Phi, psi and omega in degrees: 000118177267161178232142180227161177281145175297343184248357177196101185268008181286324182265118181257140180229167179279166175301317181299319179294316180299318181291317182297323185267339172081305183222148181287154181301334180275004181090355178282171180253137180289137179223150174291153182275357178201164176254113180290141182270144172273123181274170176301322178295322177297315181297323178295315179296317180300318181297328184268357186259160169274184184298323181300314180293321179296316180299314181297321180294313181297314179298323180299333178292330184257324186261073189284351175266012171248145179277159178299325180293319177299311184294323177296320178295316180297318182295320181295328179279317183295319185249034178304141184306321183291339178279329187244017174071023179133183185283341181276079190296318183227077187290149174256124181250123180275127179228104180080170183291117175079003182246133183224140175255128175263105184275118184244024189238029182266008180276188189292342177245007171066033176214160185296341180298337177298331182299332177255324189275356165276336179273322187304317179304323177293316180294319183291313181295324176292321179296322178298318178295316184295329180268004179072022183281128179248352180286158174288131178276119181257109187264117178257133184228130167256134184227143171261010175149298188270325182300320184302307181294320181296321178291318178299317179295320182289325188254356183297129179063020173284122183303142177079012180225153165229148181224133180232128184243132174248134177225150178291127190302325181247021188240018176228162179286158178305323181289319178299316179297314181298322177301319184283314188285349176257008185300134176269162178131145182277342188250021187243153176211139181229128182225134174273148176241148173278093185164189180251183182300319181300323177298315181294314182296318180296319179294318178298317179297320178297319179298319180299323186261005178278113185294324180294319179296315180297320180294319180294319179293320179300320179298329179269009178077031181229157177221157180266144171213175186228150172246003173285169184286001168295336178278125180302329179291342174274323185281317186303317180297340182286338180299324189297324187287339174288317177295318180297318179299319179297316178300318180294322179291323175295315181297328181278352182081009179292323177221166172258151179305127181103341177296139178275145179237165168254149182231125178245128186231127171292126197232134174236289182269001173074006180288318184296314180286330177294325177299322176295319178300317179294322177300321177296319179297337177276344179128002177293127184284092179243134177272311185213140172260127182249113183270115183256125179242160171268207183298335174279077195262039181298325179287320177302316179296322178302313183285330184271342185246036170070026176089022175266119180253124184219109179270003179280079184203170178293144175258134182244138171269122187238180177279356175242071192295334181292350178251007180278078188218138176246346177242098185271097191303318187285353172299333176302319179293320178298318178298321178296313181292315185290336179266017182059045174064041180275090184293325180294320177297313182297317179300321179294315181295318180292328175296319178294321178298321182288320186267325185248344180083008181202164172201166177230127181280141178301149186301319183293325178288316181294328179301322177293320180292315183298330179292337184258332192239149164230174184203160176198169179223161186213126180275178185300319182297313180290328176296318178297318178299323180292317176303313181297316183293316179298324179291314182289319186275326188239357186056036180245127182258120180235164178273180185291323181291317177298322179298320177301313182294317181297318179298314180294321179296317178295321178297319179297315181296319179296317183293319186263344185072019184294131177247006181294144177306141188235136170249123172254128183276124177260116195258347183205153174293139177300338181286352173280348184225051187305314184300310182296321181291316178298318178296323177295331179274003174101001180283137179244335179256109188251142177290161181259160176057215182283352177297340181292337176296312178296327179296315179294321178297317180292321181297321189253343185076009178269146180274128178290139177302139183304319180299329179277318177300329182284357179287339181302124177085356180289141183285136175281126183258332190235122182231003186291137174232133184223165175280156183294336179277355181254005186297319183297319179294327177294321178299311181299317180300315181292314185292332181266359180293000000 
């Protein structure tokens, strides 16, 4: 399986090279040149396997320069029972007739990013060996909340790596911030920026494609890589949990093998829902992908307004901060796939996005996208109402991002009359957003600091995840705040320390 840039498909590279380097030199994102099909024999094996086995099989379809033994070993380590609270790594919870929640937050940082970022360190370090790379891999991460902690947890003290995370100073929840600023490890650095996630992500991309920076790091024996979903090694592991969920639903008798389902995903950078799309290209029976946005509804407008993407709009800080994004990087990959791998078209559109802040997709390309996707958005007030309703009606406690998706999914079902089985992706533990969840449940007097975790536990009778409960009393290591124009100098300062 070869990989090419979304902006230049002439140069082909291996999976290991794509993972090690993170992003193409032209600023494009690496993509496979084909979608491998799941055979009847594969489905039989998947049905009989646990999550570790399913993950290794799916990755093996794409990462052909890795052996089956390597991938099985990586999966057993990444998804070890002690990390995910048991063998049921990504459980499907049935709520109501035809509605199912795919819980992806049982890992060590209590967010869906663990599903990929516990695997990525294994893939990256192996990729460095396979490509003969001897330089230190310097991993730069822009985060809207969950990616930062998950990447820090995955890469802390991993030999041959350094990791630096940037987060918007006022754009993450108190729990997300505490998780990052208390991170242990000799090779980690965390810096807040005065700006939003898009500012951080854009700056990181500029650093990646700056030839002078890369040359200077090379001279010092270092190279840049990424743990954001722009890296194929971050995105590929996410494909597996959609396939796994389908297998679990078949085993539970919820659906029969071959039945089509709908999938609703709370979406920011578009990586999570794109992984579902890729799973469909492999043979997962999906009827419709429902893209759920919060008040920052640039993606909803894209799908509802005929393929016009426009980031020239107000940015809102919401109670679902991991979705507070106006530049959804992985939409670039969808455009590449939907245009039959038209790299020149994608390069043109991304150029317009960079210079003008907007673009419009050709009608024939958008027609293919529209056939696969629907979209909706949900503001903070409706998300809070959804949290309250799910708690009262189903005794189910969800976080703000999951509430956005559940609200949009219900609206879609009402609008279309769809009775098809539905998976709503649950991306984070409610205990990562205690304040918003408690307020949604009617609480007005809130505890301070980490005491709010115990307050939510007492209010609901739910047990707080150990990694979050364990934050109490942890020392804060990182307090630095910088401007978005000073990020590159901070990177250089950290890497040369």
